[in-house]
TIKOL-798023 format. One record per residue (C-alpha): z, x, y. Coordinates in steps of 0.25 Angstrom, whole numbers, padded with zeros to 4 digits, always signed. Layout:
# TIKOL-798023
ZXY
...
# end
This chain:
# TIKOL-798023
+0146+0211+0261
+0140+0204+0250
+0140+0212+0238
+0129+0210+0227
+0126+0215+0214
+0111+0221+0212
+0105+0221+0197
+0094+0230+0194
+0087+0235+0181
+0083+0249+0177
+0074+0254+0167
+0083+0264+0162
+0097+0271+0163
+0092+0283+0173
+0085+0273+0183
+0098+0264+0183
+0107+0276+0186
+0098+0282+0197
+0098+0268+0203
+0113+0265+0203
+0115+0279+0208
+0106+0278+0220
+0111+0264+0224
+0126+0269+0223
+0122+0282+0230
+0116+0275+0240
+0126+0265+0243
+0117+0254+0239
+0126+0249+0228
+0141+0252+0227
+0140+0251+0212
+0129+0250+0201
+0131+0246+0187
+0121+0252+0177
+0121+0242+0165
+0112+0249+0154
+0107+0241+0142
+0100+0229+0148
+0087+0223+0143
+0079+0215+0153
+0069+0206+0148
+0059+0201+0159
+0044+0197+0163
+0036+0207+0170
+0021+0206+0174
+0019+0194+0165
+0027+0201+0153
+0040+0200+0147
+0047+0213+0148
+0059+0220+0141
+0067+0232+0146
+0079+0239+0143
+0085+0241+0156
+0098+0246+0165
+0105+0236+0174
+0111+0239+0188
+0121+0232+0195
+0123+0237+0209
+0133+0231+0218
+0130+0232+0233
+0130+0223+0245
+0119+0213+0250
+0118+0223+0261
+0113+0234+0253
+0104+0226+0244
+0091+0228+0251
+0093+0243+0251
+0097+0244+0235
+0086+0236+0232
+0076+0244+0240
+0083+0258+0232
+0081+0251+0219
+0067+0248+0222
+0065+0262+0226
+0071+0268+0214
+0068+0259+0203
+0057+0262+0194
+0052+0247+0192
+0042+0241+0200
+0052+0230+0202
+0066+0233+0200
+0076+0221+0197
+0085+0221+0209
+0093+0207+0209
+0106+0206+0219
+0117+0196+0216
+0128+0193+0227
+0142+0196+0221
+0150+0184+0225
+0164+0189+0221
+0171+0201+0216
+0182+0210+0220
+0183+0211+0234
+0187+0225+0234
+0174+0228+0225
+0166+0221+0234
+0170+0228+0246
+0167+0242+0238
+0153+0236+0235
+0152+0235+0251
+0159+0249+0254
+0150+0257+0244
+0138+0251+0250
+0139+0253+0264
+0130+0263+0271
+0129+0268+0286
+0132+0258+0295
+0139+0250+0285
+0149+0260+0281
# end
C-alpha cells in the first residue's frame, strides 16, 4: 500500500468543506485537512491571476487516487481543479495503516 497526500485548492470555505466531507464520507480519503487563508498567484489563459483560496490536503492511497480525482472533478466548481498527489515516503506505521484501513471499500474490506 502506498499512502499519498493530495492537494486541491478551493475557491471558498463552503466548497472546501463540501469536498472534504464527500471525500471522507465516500472513503476516498482517510482524512482531509482544510487550510484556509492561502493566496494563489497563477497564470490562466495568458494572464497572471490572484485568488484567495482554501487548500485541501487529503490523505489516501495510490489505489484510490483515480476515484478521488474523478470525485473532485465532479464536485469542484473550477473548469480545471488542482489535483496534485505526492507519495508519502515515510510516516508513523500505525497512521499509514489507518489511511489504508479507512479508504478500503467493498472487496478491499
